[in-house]
N, C-alpha and C positions, 0 to 999 in steps of 0.2 A: 645419732651419729651413723652415717652410712658405713656399710661393711662391703669389702671387695675381696674376691678370691686372691690368694697370695700370688698365683701365677700371673695375674694381670699387673702386678706391682713390681715385678723383678726385671732387672736388666740382664742378670747373669745367674745361672744355676750350675754349679759344678757338682757332679755326682759320679764317684769312682767306684760304684758297687761292682765287685768282682775283679777289679784291677789290682794286680800284684806285680812286683818287680820281676818275678820269674816269668810271668806271662809276657813281659816286655823284653825278655832276653837278658836279664841280669839278676841282681840280688841286693839285699841290704848290705851296708858297709858300716865300719866302725866309726868313720868320720865322714864329713861332707855336709850335705844339705839335710836339715832335720825333717823328720816325717812326723806329722801330727795325726794321731788316731783317736778313736773314741775314748780310750783309756786315759787320755790326757785332759779331757774336758770335764772339769769339776768346779762347782761353786761359781759358775759364770765366767771362768777364765781358763786359759791353757796352763796346766800345772805339770811341770816337767819332772816331778819327783818319781814318777813311774818309769817304766822301760823306755829308754831312748834309742831310736834307730835313725839311720842316715842312708842317703843314696849319693851316688856320684853325680857330678854336673851333667854328664851325658844321659844318665837315667832320668834326672830331673827334666831335661828337655823333652824326653819322650813322654814322661808321666804327666807333666803340667804344661800342655800347650796353651792353656788359659791360666795365667798366674793369679794367685791370691793377691788382694790389695788390703792395705790398712783399712779397718772398719768393716770388712766382710763379716757376715754372721756365720759362725760354724754351728751346726745342729747335728747331734747324734741321731742316727736313724733307728738304732736298736742297741740293746744290751749296754746301757739303758737307752730308752727313747727319751728325747726331749732335753738333754743337757746342752747348754749353749755357751758360746764364747765369742769374743770379737778378735779378729786378727789384729795384733798389736802394732805391726809395722809393714813396710813394703819389702822387707827382707825375704829372700827366697824361702819358701816353705812348701813341703809336699803334703797334699791332702790324701789321706789313706782311706781305706774302706770304712763303711758304717758312719760316714760323715757327709753332710751336705754343706756347701758353701753358697750363701745367698747374698746377692747384691741388689739393693733397691734401685729403682729408676730414679735418676737425678731429678730433683724437684717434685717427686711424687711420693716416695717412701724413704724416710730417713732410716738408715740401717741400724742406728742405735735405738731408735724407737721400736723397730722390729725386734731387736734383741730383747728389749724389755717386755714387749708383748708376748713373745714366746716363753718367757719365764713366768708370766702371770698365770693365775688359776684358770682364766678363760683360755689362754693360749695352750696351756698344758692339756686342758680338757679337750680342746678341739683336735689336738694331735692324737690323743688316745682314741677319740671317736672314729678316726680314719685309719687307725692302726689295725694290723692283723696279727695272728699268731696266738698261741696259748702259753707255752713255756717261755718263749722269747717273743716279746711284743715289738713290732717294728712297723715302719711306715714306708711305702713306696713313693717315688717322686711324683707319680701321677696323682696320688691321693693328697700328698703334701700341697700341691699346687691348688687344691680345692679348699684348703683351710681359709675361712673367712677372717679378715683382719679389719678391725675398726679403723677408719681412716679420717681423722681430723685434718684440717689444712696443714701443709708442710711446716709452717711457722709454729703451729701449736705442737706438732710432733717434736720439733726440735726443743721447744721449751720444756715439754714433759721429760724428754731424754736428759736435758740439762739439769732439771731439778733432781731426778733420781741419780744422775751421774755425780752430783755433788756429794751425795751420801756414799756412793761407791768409792769416790776418790778418798774420802776420809777412812773408809775401810782399808783401802790399799796402803795408805800412809801408816796405819796402825800395823798392818801385816808386815810392812817393811821394818818398822821399829822392832817388832817381835823377833824377826829373823836376825837383825843386827845385834840385839841384846844376847841372843843365844850364841851367835858367833863370838862375841866378846867374851862370854863366860867360858866357852869351849877353848878359846885361845889362852885365857888365864889359867884354866885347869891344866892345859898342856905345859904352859910355861913353868908351873910349879912342880912339874914332874910327877903328878899324882898317879900316873899309870906306868911307872918305871918298874921293870922287873926287880924282884926281891924275894925275901924268904917268908914274908907274912902271908898267911892264908886270908882270903877275903872274908871267909866265914868267921874269923877271929876278930875282925875289925868292925864289921857291920852285920846286921841281922839279915838272914836270907829265909824267906817264907815264914816270917813270924806270925804267930796266931795270938790275937788279943781281942777277946770278946766274941760273942756270937750274936748276929742280928736276930731280932724278934719281929715276926710278921713280915710286912713288905720291907725290902731292903733296897738301898741304892745299888743299882747294877750297872756295870760298865762292860761292854762287850769288846771283842777284838777290833771291830771297825772303828771304835772311838779312839784308838791309839794312833798317834801320828807317826809318820816316818821322818819328820823334820822338826816338829815343835813339841814343847814339853806339855802344854796344857791339854786338858780333856774337857770338852764342852758338852758332850752328849751323854747324859745320865738318865736311865729309866728306873722304874721301880718294879720289883717282882717279889713273890714270896721267897724268903731265904731258903737256900738249899746248899748243895755242895759247891765247891769252887774255891778260888783264891779269896783271902780276906785281906783287907788293907784299910788304912786310915789316912787322913791328910798328912802329907809329908812323905808318904811312901812313893817309891818308883815301881811301876809294873812294866814288865817286858815280856813279849811273846817268846815262847820257847819251841814253837812248832814251825815246820816249813810250810809255806815260804815266808810267813810273817816275820820269823826271826831274821832271815837273811835280808828282808826288806827294811829292818830297823823299826818295827812297831814297838814304840816305847812311850810311856806317859808318866807324868808327875802328878800325883793326886793332890789337888787343892780345891776340889769342887764339892766336897761333902760337908754336911753340917758339923758343927763342933761336937766332938766326941762320938760321931757316927762311925760305924764299921760298914764298909762297903763290900760288895760281893762281885767277883769277876769270873772269867773263864778258868776252867781247870788247866788251860794251857798258858797261864800266866806264871811267871816267877816274880816274887815280890822282894824288893830290896829296901831296907830301912836303915837310914843313917841315924845313929844316936850320938849324943855328945861324946867326944869333942868334934865329931864329924858334922858339918853343916848338912841340913836336910837335902839341898840340891846336889851334894857330892855324889851320891849314888846314881842319880840321874845322869850326870855328866860322865861318870865312869861307864855306864851302860852305853853311852854314845861314843866312847873312845874306840878308835880303830883296833888297837891291840886286844882289848877285851872282846870286841865284836868278832874278831877273827878267832879267838879262843873258843867262844861258845858255839860258833858255827862249826868249827872243826870237831867239836865233841858231840855233835848230834848223832843219835843212834836210831835204829829202827828201819823198817822197810821203806822202799822208795815211795815218796808221796806222803808218808806219815812219820817222817823223822822228827825227833824232838831232842832238845838239850836237857839232860837230867840236872836236877838241882845240885847234885854233888859236884858237877863240873864247875858250877859257879862258886860254890863254897870253897873248893880246893884251888881256885885261881890265886896265883901268887903275885904279890906286888911288894914294893918297898914301903914300909910303914911311914906315913907322912909325919912330919914334925908338928907339935902342937902350935908353934908359931905360924907355920904355913896354913894350917887348918883355920886358925883364928883370922888371919888376914883374908883368906878366901871367903870365909863366912861373912865378914864385914862387907864384902863386895856382892856375893851371890845372894844372900838372904833378901836385901832390899830390892835387888834387880828381879828376883823371882816374884816378889810382891808386885812390882811394876808390870811384869808379864801378865799376872792375873788381872790387874786393873785394865790393861789394854784389851784383853779378851772380853771382859765384862762390857767395856765400852763398845766393842764390836758387836756383841750380842744385842745391845740396845739399838745400835745403828741399823743392824739387819732387821730388827723388829719394826722400827720406824719405816724403813724402806718397804718391807713386805706389806705393811698396812697401807702405805700410799700407793703402791703399784696398782692394785685393782681399782682404787678410787679414781686415780688419774686416767687409767685406760678406759674406764667406763664413762668418764665425763661427769661423774657425781661430784668430784672436786676439781676445781680449775687451778692451773699452775699459780695464778696470781694469789689465790687464797692460801696456798702453801707458803709462798714467799712472804705474804703479810703476817702469817702466823709465826 
């Protein structure tokens, strides 16, 4: 398969290195046209769970004389290098620093094929080969244009992108179901008034930082980065020799207690350990455990509750940049004690839905594994699209 420098295959390259609203005579705003930056590019898509910024229509006209189009490939140039996403629509969107926007020549390079190539091991390796820097690795536009891209005929490019896209579509459907289920559970939790002010201390209702067993040898370890700001499940588990830190078992909720992770809502529901296994985590975790009559998911949904979140953030102490919430602030949090009938009704809904959330995450792990196996095979030509469809 012939390979061609990327620069010869592109119709448009947008590179706003060094461009900021202040240099253009303005600033970011609280509403308006959204600004996408490198922090938003994760897992092959634009994820808006991080900081959101906007500019006025007037600033947009100055900043974006060349507008983004649906299907343009976004590529982070540094910190980190090589994250990618596709522009999802023709709606106005501002391209910030540390991002390239790439648009393939019509009939020569399919943009979705380029997106998959840049995610492949070969694409990532070629980006790193032309990158510079030590602490922060980045790539300049001139070097990016020299990256060689394998170039099958355009119809083959589109079939490759279509085959991989079918798997990505299933992943997105599952992600949507996961978010919908969590919203439903949150709404039911609120409707039952489970975070209503009252006289009961949380520490008298559920366990805070319980200790049950000590791991021996290598233990399942969950770090801060594994906790999500929007979803319950934890998929990233490593193993390391057991030492200090939080202890937890399946069914526990872990929440960050240190800035800025606490403010950002880093919380996870543990359902990824082996039966009877004790996991180990950061010393900056607070562990909540719901015991009968409280359903296991109850503590997780409380940790996501706005009133509880506001309480723990307000009770952070320490110096700037190293503030943390003490466990006592969680233990002393007061709510109205739920009725046994409400807890039972909620458990009948929440327990099977949390099991469904786990099944959806496991299915997505399998889909990602299949996609990651196919990606290099299709890109290299070792497997043809027809063979994938036939299988």
